[in-house]
N, C-alpha and C positions, 0 to 999 in steps of 0.2 A: 125942299125941305119937304117932310111927311109930316102931317100931326099925326099922334097916335097918344091914346090914353092907357099904358098898362095897368094904370089904378081901377080902371074902370069908369071913370068920371066922376066928381065932387061927391054925388050921392051913394056912391059904391066902396071911394076910397079907404073908407073905415073898417068895411069888411073884407079886405084883403088879405088878411092871416086867416080867415075861417074859410074863405074862398078859395085859395090857394095854400094849399098844408106845408108844400114846402118854404112857403115863405114866411110862415110861422113860426116853423120848428127850428129855420136858422137863426132867424129873430132873435127867439129862447136863447138858443146858445150864446147870441154874442150880448144878450141886453137890449136890444136895440128893437124900434120898430119893426114890422113887417114891410111900412112905406120907405123906412132906413134901405132893408133891403133890396128895396126892387131901383130904388136911385144908384145904389151901390153895383147891381148888375147892368142898369143902364150903360154906367159910368166903365164899367169894364169891355163894352164891348168896342171904345177905341174912339178916338179923336174925330171921328165921322158922326158918331151920336151924338149928340146937345141936350141932356134932358134937361125942360125949364118947367120946375115945379111952381105950383103957383100954393099961394099959402094967403091964409085971412085972421090968423092966429099967430101972435109971437113963436109960443112951442111950436108949433109947424114949421116955420123959418127957420128955427132952431136946430129940429129934428132933420129936417131936407139939409142944412148946410153939414150936418155932421157926417150924413153918408160920402163923404167926399175922401173921410180918413177910414172906410170899412175895407177893408183887402178880404176879399172872397176868394176861398180855392177854385181852382180849376175845377174839383169835384162839385160843388155846389154851386158854380155857373153852370156847369152841365145841368144838375138838378133843375135847377130854376129855367133853365132853356126849355126843359121837356118837359114844365108847368103848365 
């Protein structure tokens, strides 16, 4: 197991879109949050990557759960890999 925080930790998670423009741009195209895009990107990495999002608000839990239905294109995944 390798703990990793692509959101930058709880103090920086809300700024993900402003810190990494590709996440905000792709999120805008789909009408979702940058955090949802980040989780979808992690899920696309394959079965060996298991994101475990944390949440303290019901709306954050819902947002995270919806990431499983977001299918990013190969081009979008490459953009996020490069970010």
